[in-house]
TIBA-887472 format. One record per residue (C-alpha): residue number from 1; residue in three letters; x, y, z. Coordinates in nm, 3 decimals. Layout:
<atoms>
atom num = NUM	residu = ALA	east = X	north = Y	up = Z
...
</atoms>
This chain:
<atoms>
atom num = 1	residu = MET	east = 11.544	north = 14.881	up = -7.832
atom num = 2	residu = GLY	east = 11.812	north = 15.201	up = -7.736
atom num = 3	residu = GLY	east = 11.961	north = 15.380	up = -7.471
atom num = 4	residu = TYR	east = 12.030	north = 15.732	up = -7.368
atom num = 5	residu = LEU	east = 12.326	north = 15.823	up = -7.141
atom num = 6	residu = TYR	east = 12.265	north = 16.179	up = -6.978
atom num = 7	residu = CYS	east = 12.628	north = 16.289	up = -6.793
atom num = 8	residu = SER	east = 12.719	north = 16.590	up = -6.617
atom num = 9	residu = THR	east = 13.065	north = 16.711	up = -6.578
atom num = 10	residu = PHE	east = 13.279	north = 17.005	up = -6.550
atom num = 11	residu = ASP	east = 13.449	north = 16.943	up = -6.862
atom num = 12	residu = VAL	east = 13.155	north = 16.855	up = -7.154
atom num = 13	residu = GLU	east = 13.431	north = 16.798	up = -7.435
atom num = 14	residu = ALA	east = 13.676	north = 16.596	up = -7.273
atom num = 15	residu = LYS	east = 13.390	north = 16.331	up = -7.082
atom num = 16	residu = THR	east = 13.170	north = 16.282	up = -7.408
atom num = 17	residu = ALA	east = 13.509	north = 16.184	up = -7.595
atom num = 18	residu = TYR	east = 13.598	north = 15.935	up = -7.292
atom num = 19	residu = LEU	east = 13.239	north = 15.838	up = -7.276
atom num = 20	residu = ASN	east = 13.246	north = 15.780	up = -7.644
atom num = 21	residu = ASP	east = 13.593	north = 15.577	up = -7.608
atom num = 22	residu = ILE	east = 13.488	north = 15.343	up = -7.306
atom num = 23	residu = LEU	east = 13.116	north = 15.269	up = -7.445
atom num = 24	residu = ALA	east = 13.241	north = 15.183	up = -7.747
atom num = 25	residu = PRO	east = 13.129	north = 14.823	up = -7.699
atom num = 26	residu = VAL	east = 12.768	north = 14.956	up = -7.682
atom num = 27	residu = ARG	east = 12.741	north = 15.295	up = -7.876
atom num = 28	residu = ASP	east = 12.518	north = 15.142	up = -8.108
atom num = 29	residu = PHE	east = 12.230	north = 15.082	up = -7.839
atom num = 30	residu = LEU	east = 12.318	north = 15.438	up = -7.697
atom num = 31	residu = THR	east = 12.263	north = 15.844	up = -7.791
atom num = 32	residu = ILE	east = 12.510	north = 16.001	up = -7.526
atom num = 33	residu = GLU	east = 12.462	north = 16.362	up = -7.379
atom num = 34	residu = CYS	east = 12.713	north = 16.544	up = -7.196
atom num = 35	residu = VAL	east = 12.590	north = 16.867	up = -6.983
atom num = 36	residu = LYS	east = 12.790	north = 17.085	up = -6.721
atom num = 37	residu = HIS	east = 12.746	north = 17.057	up = -6.373
atom num = 38	residu = GLY	east = 12.506	north = 17.231	up = -6.182
atom num = 39	residu = GLU	east = 12.666	north = 17.475	up = -5.904
atom num = 40	residu = PHE	east = 12.693	north = 17.168	up = -5.659
atom num = 41	residu = MET	east = 12.779	north = 16.769	up = -5.805
atom num = 42	residu = HIS	east = 12.479	north = 16.667	up = -5.628
atom num = 43	residu = ASP	east = 12.217	north = 16.934	up = -5.609
atom num = 44	residu = THR	east = 11.853	north = 16.920	up = -5.600
atom num = 45	residu = ALA	east = 11.834	north = 17.049	up = -6.035
atom num = 46	residu = LYS	east = 11.975	north = 16.702	up = -6.112
atom num = 47	residu = VAL	east = 11.576	north = 16.571	up = -6.120
atom num = 48	residu = ASP	east = 11.491	north = 16.865	up = -6.286
atom num = 49	residu = ARG	east = 11.764	north = 16.813	up = -6.541
atom num = 50	residu = LEU	east = 11.660	north = 16.437	up = -6.599
atom num = 51	residu = ARG	east = 11.310	north = 16.525	up = -6.642
atom num = 52	residu = GLU	east = 11.402	north = 16.791	up = -6.920
atom num = 53	residu = CYS	east = 11.589	north = 16.516	up = -7.081
atom num = 54	residu = TYR	east = 11.295	north = 16.284	up = -7.071
atom num = 55	residu = GLU	east = 11.101	north = 16.539	up = -7.239
atom num = 56	residu = LYS	east = 11.344	north = 16.648	up = -7.492
atom num = 57	residu = TYR	east = 11.357	north = 16.307	up = -7.622
atom num = 58	residu = GLY	east = 10.981	north = 16.191	up = -7.549
atom num = 59	residu = ILE	east = 11.110	north = 15.975	up = -7.313
atom num = 60	residu = ASN	east = 10.862	north = 15.829	up = -7.060
atom num = 61	residu = PRO	east = 11.014	north = 15.797	up = -6.736
atom num = 62	residu = GLU	east = 10.863	north = 15.503	up = -6.623
atom num = 63	residu = GLU	east = 10.992	north = 15.317	up = -6.921
atom num = 64	residu = THR	east = 11.319	north = 15.427	up = -6.852
atom num = 65	residu = ILE	east = 11.632	north = 15.318	up = -6.663
atom num = 66	residu = LEU	east = 11.903	north = 15.514	up = -6.495
atom num = 67	residu = VAL	east = 12.274	north = 15.329	up = -6.458
atom num = 68	residu = ASP	east = 12.476	north = 15.530	up = -6.277
atom num = 69	residu = ASP	east = 12.771	north = 15.453	up = -5.987
atom num = 70	residu = ARG	east = 12.653	north = 15.755	up = -5.752
atom num = 71	residu = ILE	east = 12.433	north = 15.680	up = -5.430
atom num = 72	residu = TYR	east = 12.288	north = 16.008	up = -5.490
atom num = 73	residu = ASN	east = 12.177	north = 15.972	up = -5.815
atom num = 74	residu = GLN	east = 12.011	north = 15.626	up = -5.763
atom num = 75	residu = HIS	east = 11.825	north = 15.873	up = -5.537
atom num = 76	residu = ALA	east = 11.780	north = 16.087	up = -5.882
atom num = 77	residu = ALA	east = 11.630	north = 15.798	up = -6.087
atom num = 78	residu = ILE	east = 11.386	north = 15.744	up = -5.849
atom num = 79	residu = ASP	east = 11.258	north = 16.139	up = -5.779
atom num = 80	residu = SER	east = 11.243	north = 16.152	up = -6.147
atom num = 81	residu = GLY	east = 11.014	north = 15.884	up = -6.236
atom num = 82	residu = ALA	east = 11.310	north = 15.607	up = -6.368
atom num = 83	residu = HIS	east = 11.400	north = 15.266	up = -6.253
atom num = 84	residu = PRO	east = 11.761	north = 15.248	up = -6.103
atom num = 85	residu = VAL	east = 12.025	north = 15.060	up = -6.227
atom num = 86	residu = ARG	east = 12.405	north = 15.080	up = -6.056
atom num = 87	residu = LEU	east = 12.697	north = 15.029	up = -6.236
atom num = 88	residu = ARG	east = 12.981	north = 14.903	up = -6.022
atom num = 89	residu = CYS	east = 13.393	north = 15.006	up = -6.023
atom num = 90	residu = GLU	east = 13.659	north = 15.032	up = -5.791
atom num = 91	residu = PHE	east = 13.560	north = 15.355	up = -5.606
atom num = 92	residu = THR	east = 13.208	north = 15.305	up = -5.504
atom num = 93	residu = THR	east = 13.066	north = 15.233	up = -5.175
atom num = 94	residu = ASP	east = 12.763	north = 14.943	up = -5.111
atom num = 95	residu = LEU	east = 12.452	north = 15.079	up = -5.138
atom num = 96	residu = PRO	east = 12.282	north = 15.188	up = -4.811
atom num = 97	residu = GLU	east = 12.055	north = 14.911	up = -4.687
atom num = 98	residu = GLU	east = 11.716	north = 15.097	up = -4.845
atom num = 99	residu = LEU	east = 11.874	north = 15.123	up = -5.193
atom num = 100	residu = SER	east = 11.969	north = 14.688	up = -5.175
atom num = 101	residu = TRP	east = 11.696	north = 14.598	up = -5.394
atom num = 102	residu = ILE	east = 11.881	north = 14.810	up = -5.645
atom num = 103	residu = PRO	east = 12.034	north = 14.595	up = -5.949
atom num = 104	residu = GLU	east = 12.415	north = 14.622	up = -5.961
atom num = 105	residu = PHE	east = 12.643	north = 14.524	up = -6.251
atom num = 106	residu = GLU	east = 13.068	north = 14.521	up = -6.330
atom num = 107	residu = ASN	east = 13.052	north = 14.679	up = -6.671
atom num = 108	residu = VAL	east = 12.872	north = 14.789	up = -6.935
atom num = 109	residu = GLU	east = 12.818	north = 14.519	up = -7.172
atom num = 110	residu = ALA	east = 12.664	north = 14.309	up = -6.861
atom num = 111	residu = VAL	east = 12.400	north = 14.595	up = -6.810
atom num = 112	residu = LYS	east = 12.323	north = 14.550	up = -7.207
atom num = 113	residu = ASP	east = 12.285	north = 14.188	up = -7.168
atom num = 114	residu = TRP	east = 12.072	north = 14.181	up = -6.901
atom num = 115	residu = LEU	east = 11.787	north = 14.437	up = -7.061
atom num = 116	residu = LEU	east = 11.840	north = 14.249	up = -7.409
atom num = 117	residu = ALA	east = 11.746	north = 13.911	up = -7.221
atom num = 118	residu = GLU	east = 11.462	north = 14.088	up = -7.011
</atoms>
């Protein structure tokens, strides 16, 4: 079992270095790819970019979870055919009622433990 981390950012090099650092405990589990944001951080291209990544890595979205903290990315996961999982942090707000079924975790180690227990 492995994971793939796709991230949009304004500074690809800095974000890649940051993610490699903070995700060091689970790097054996992840492939990380960062791309430059579209014109708007929450633009509709998010779903298209996710689908491009599924194709690039031969990933079946129905067998994929997308872990993110942002509500609009939870919608992108669903719209692209993946299963959303939410990583909480001090900046996140509660999910709206219609998304309250999405599993939430406090850190990446908890997500990895949950996946390995499945």
